[in-house]
C-alpha positions as CSV (number, residue, x, y, z in Angstrom):
1,M,-56.9,-81.8,76.3
2,T,-54.1,-79.1,76.4
3,R,-54.1,-75.6,75.5
4,S,-51.5,-76.2,72.6
5,D,-54.0,-79.2,71.2
6,Q,-56.7,-76.9,71.4
7,L,-55.0,-74.1,69.3
8,V,-54.3,-76.8,66.4
9,L,-58.1,-77.8,66.4
10,D,-58.8,-74.3,66.0
11,R,-56.5,-73.8,63.3
12,G,-57.8,-76.9,61.2
13,A,-61.5,-75.7,61.6
14,R,-60.9,-72.3,60.2
15,A,-58.8,-73.8,57.6
16,D,-61.8,-75.9,56.6
17,E,-64.0,-73.2,56.5
18,A,-61.9,-71.4,54.0
19,V,-61.9,-74.6,51.5
20,P,-65.2,-74.1,49.5
21,T,-67.2,-77.7,49.4
22,S,-69.3,-78.9,46.8
23,P,-72.3,-81.4,47.5
24,Q,-72.0,-83.0,44.3
25,G,-68.2,-83.8,44.5
26,P,-65.3,-83.4,46.7
27,P,-62.9,-80.4,46.8
28,G,-60.7,-80.2,44.0
29,A,-63.3,-81.7,41.2
30,D,-63.7,-79.9,38.2
31,P,-65.8,-76.9,39.0
32,A,-67.6,-77.0,35.8
33,L,-69.3,-80.2,37.1
34,D,-70.0,-78.4,40.1
35,R,-72.5,-75.8,38.5
36,P,-75.8,-75.7,38.5
37,T,-77.6,-77.8,36.0
38,G,-79.4,-75.3,34.1
39,E,-76.1,-74.6,32.7
40,R,-75.9,-78.0,30.9
41,P,-78.5,-77.3,28.4
42,A,-77.2,-74.0,27.4
43,R,-73.6,-75.8,26.5
44,R,-75.2,-78.5,24.8
45,T,-76.9,-75.5,22.1
46,L,-73.4,-74.0,22.2
47,R,-71.8,-77.3,20.9
48,A,-74.4,-77.7,18.6
49,Q,-73.9,-74.2,17.0
50,I,-70.3,-74.6,17.1
51,A,-70.6,-78.0,15.4
52,R,-73.2,-76.3,12.6
53,L,-70.4,-73.4,12.3
54,E,-67.8,-75.6,11.6
55,R,-69.5,-78.2,9.2
56,E,-70.7,-75.0,7.4
57,L,-66.8,-73.6,7.1
58,S,-65.6,-76.9,6.1
59,A,-68.4,-76.8,2.9
60,I,-67.5,-73.5,1.6
61,V,-63.6,-73.9,1.7
62,A,-64.1,-77.4,0.4
63,E,-66.4,-76.4,-2.6
64,R,-64.5,-73.4,-3.5
65,F,-60.5,-74.5,-3.0
66,P,-58.1,-73.3,-3.7
67,Y,-59.3,-70.0,-4.1
68,I,-60.9,-69.5,-0.4
69,S,-58.3,-70.4,2.4
70,A,-59.6,-71.7,5.7
71,A,-56.7,-70.2,7.2
72,P,-58.0,-68.1,10.5
73,S,-57.9,-64.1,9.4
74,A,-55.8,-61.6,10.4
75,V,-58.3,-60.2,12.6
76,D,-58.8,-64.0,14.2
77,R,-55.0,-63.6,14.6
78,A,-54.8,-60.3,16.3
79,Q,-57.7,-61.1,18.4
80,D,-56.4,-64.7,19.9
81,S,-52.9,-62.8,20.5
82,G,-54.5,-60.0,22.3
83,R,-56.4,-62.2,24.6
84,G,-53.5,-64.1,25.9
85,E,-55.2,-67.1,26.6
86,P,-53.1,-70.2,27.4
87,S,-53.0,-73.2,24.8
88,C,-54.8,-76.0,25.9
89,F,-52.7,-79.0,25.8
90,G,-54.6,-82.2,26.3
91,P,-58.3,-82.5,27.1
92,S,-60.1,-79.6,28.6
93,L,-63.6,-78.8,29.7
94,L,-64.6,-75.0,28.1
95,G,-66.7,-73.0,30.1
96,L,-69.6,-71.0,28.7
97,E,-67.6,-67.9,28.2
98,Q,-65.2,-69.7,25.9
99,L,-67.8,-71.5,24.1
100,E,-69.6,-68.3,23.5
101,R,-66.6,-66.9,22.4
102,T,-65.6,-70.0,20.0
103,R,-69.3,-69.9,18.7
104,D,-69.1,-66.2,17.8
105,R,-65.6,-66.2,16.4
106,L,-66.8,-68.9,13.9
107,A,-69.8,-67.0,12.9
108,A,-68.0,-64.0,11.8
109,R,-65.3,-66.5,9.9
110,V,-68.3,-68.1,8.6
111,Q,-69.9,-64.9,7.7
112,E,-66.4,-63.5,6.3
113,L,-66.2,-66.9,4.0
114,R,-69.9,-66.1,2.7
115,G,-69.0,-62.9,1.2
116,L,-65.7,-64.0,-0.3
117,A,-67.7,-67.1,-2.1
118,A,-70.2,-64.6,-3.5
119,E,-67.6,-62.6,-4.7
120,R,-65.9,-65.1,-6.5
121,D,-69.3,-66.7,-7.8
122,E,-69.8,-63.4,-9.2
123,Y,-66.2,-63.3,-10.8
124,E,-66.7,-66.4,-12.6
125,R,-70.0,-65.7,-13.5
126,T,-68.4,-62.6,-15.3
127,A,-65.8,-64.8,-16.9
128,H,-68.2,-67.2,-18.3
129,E,-70.0,-64.4,-20.1
130,L,-67.0,-63.2,-21.6
131,L,-66.0,-66.5,-22.9
132,A,-69.6,-66.9,-24.6
133,R,-69.0,-63.6,-26.2
134,M,-65.6,-64.4,-27.2
135,K,-66.9,-67.6,-28.6
136,L,-69.7,-65.6,-30.8
137,E,-67.4,-62.8,-32.0
138,P,-63.5,-63.2,-31.4
139,G,-62.6,-60.5,-33.8
140,R,-64.0,-58.1,-31.1
141,Y,-61.5,-59.5,-28.7
142,K,-58.0,-59.5,-30.6
143,H,-55.7,-60.7,-28.2
144,V,-57.7,-61.3,-25.1
145,R,-56.8,-64.2,-22.8
146,L,-58.5,-65.9,-20.2
147,P,-57.3,-68.4,-17.8
148,V,-59.3,-71.2,-17.4
149,S,-58.7,-70.7,-13.6
150,D,-61.0,-67.5,-13.6
151,L,-63.6,-69.5,-14.8
152,G,-63.2,-72.1,-11.6
153,Q,-61.8,-74.8,-13.5
154,G,-58.5,-76.5,-12.7
155,G,-55.2,-76.6,-14.9
156,C,-53.3,-74.1,-16.4
157,G,-55.4,-73.5,-19.7
158,V,-56.0,-70.2,-21.3
159,W,-58.1,-69.3,-23.7
160,H,-56.8,-67.2,-26.1
161,V,-58.3,-64.9,-29.0
162,R,-55.4,-65.0,-32.1
163,P,-55.0,-64.3,-35.7
164,R,-55.8,-67.3,-38.0
165,L,-52.4,-68.2,-39.9
166,G,-50.3,-65.6,-38.5
167,L,-49.7,-62.2,-40.0
168,I,-51.8,-63.3,-43.0
169,G,-54.8,-64.0,-40.9
170,M,-54.3,-60.9,-38.8
171,L,-54.6,-58.4,-41.8
172,A,-57.1,-60.4,-43.4
173,G,-59.2,-60.1,-39.8
174,W,-59.1,-63.8,-39.3
175,W,-59.7,-64.4,-35.8
176,Q,-60.3,-67.3,-33.6
177,L,-60.7,-68.5,-30.0
178,K,-58.4,-71.2,-29.1
179,L,-57.4,-73.1,-25.8
180,S,-53.9,-73.4,-24.9
181,S,-53.2,-76.3,-22.5
182,G,-50.5,-77.2,-20.4
183,C,-48.2,-75.4,-17.6
184,P,-45.3,-73.4,-18.2
185,L,-42.0,-74.9,-17.5
186,P,-39.6,-73.6,-14.7
187,R,-37.2,-71.6,-16.2
188,G,-34.3,-72.8,-17.0
189,T,-35.7,-76.5,-17.9
190,R,-36.3,-77.6,-21.2
191,P,-38.7,-80.1,-22.4
192,R,-38.0,-83.9,-22.7
193,R,-38.0,-85.3,-26.3
194,G,-37.7,-88.5,-25.2
195,P,-37.1,-91.1,-22.4
196,D,-34.1,-91.1,-20.3
197,R,-31.2,-93.1,-21.2
198,L,-30.2,-95.8,-18.6
199,T,-26.7,-95.3,-18.3
């Protein structure tokens, strides 16, 4: 063996020592799979917590849509942009740190939506109490308008205390509670009085 051949073999040996090898797989395999098996229970627990938080988040939004939005808050968007993490396109295996960060972000968002849901429930409860008083004593709530959306109902209807028989009822103190239904038309449009004529 010549001296030049020996130098080539020595360089190859040093290169092999520089590459970390794993007994569980060849070099270049997913590093997450080479970690100790004790990490698997932690990953399983984190994934279960994330799944539970996502279900709760979806339930809150579904029950109170459209008054509560599922869009991320401004704080979440600022945190995501500040991290400078690259977007993931395609399958990827999150590490423990990324799973914990996802879990913590979901937990904070669920806590925020819980507060918003509690505020909305209190708002609707107050509106229902006001409607009950308006029905009992409409004369005490003259010209008060209460949209049905404040009651948690869909549509464009409005509960309105107004005088019966117009000006005469106003002078006589005859007040009534009426529900006006229907959404207002866009400005510049007129209601149709019949089917369109075919030309």
